[in-house]
N, C-alpha and C positions, 0 to 999 in steps of 0.2 A: 439228748438219754433219754433210753428208751427206758421204764417204769417200768421194773419187774414186780411188780406186787399192790396189788390194788384193791382196797376196800372202801363199801358203801352201806351206808344206811338210808332208811328211807326215811322221811321227814315226822314221823313219830318217833319212832330208833326203833322199832319195833324185832326189826331185821336188817342185821350187820350179814352182809353178802363179799367175800372174800375168792381175787382170782391171782395167782402164780402165775408167771412166767407164760401170760397171753400173748397171741398175732389176734387180727381183725377179725377169724374165725374161730379158733382153737386157743385150747386153753388145758396146760399140763394136769391145774390142778385149780377147781370152784370149791370150794364152800359156800353154806348159809345156813346159821343159827335164827333161830325163829322164834315171837312168843304169842302166840296167837290171842284175841278176845277172847274166845268161846272154843269151850275144855271139847277133844274128840278123844275116840276112842281113842286106843291105842293100837300104832301099828310101824310095821319094819317092811316098808320092799328094796328089794334086792333085784340093781336092772341091765340086760347084759348088750350091749349094741347100738344101735337105734341112732347117733349119735355120740354114741362115748365110753371107753373101755368098761367102765363098772362106773355104777351109780348108786347111792346108799340113799336110801332116806329112811327117815325115825319121822316121831309125832307118837309124845307118854302129854296126856292129858294137856294142857297146856304149851307144850313148849315139840318145839322138833328143829329136827338139824337134816343135811341133807352136803352129800360131800362125792366127788366124783371126779372122773381121773382118764387122761387126756381125754376131756369132751367138748360139741361146742361150744362158743363163747358166751355165753347168756347175753340177751339184752339188757344191761343192768341202765334204767331207761327213768326219766321223770317220768311219773303217774299224766302228775298236775301238769303240764305242756300247756305252750299254746293251742294246739289242733288240738290237744286231749288223745293222739295217738302213740300210744306205745308204741 
């Protein structure tokens, strides 16, 4: 049975990644919520093209989120894998 939604988190539960209606190379919708260890300047980035129809990134203090529509699938792998390469 094909998965429609995929939800992953990092080891310390600081990042939450969601993919909806995805294949190996493309996803209809991808999103990410994150809580950073260090505060940063607020920013908003809106991107069209280069592997996505539209991508919106936002960060304020330690909180950030990203959402992409019809975008190349993120490689959500474990960075602590045995070979050390994601």
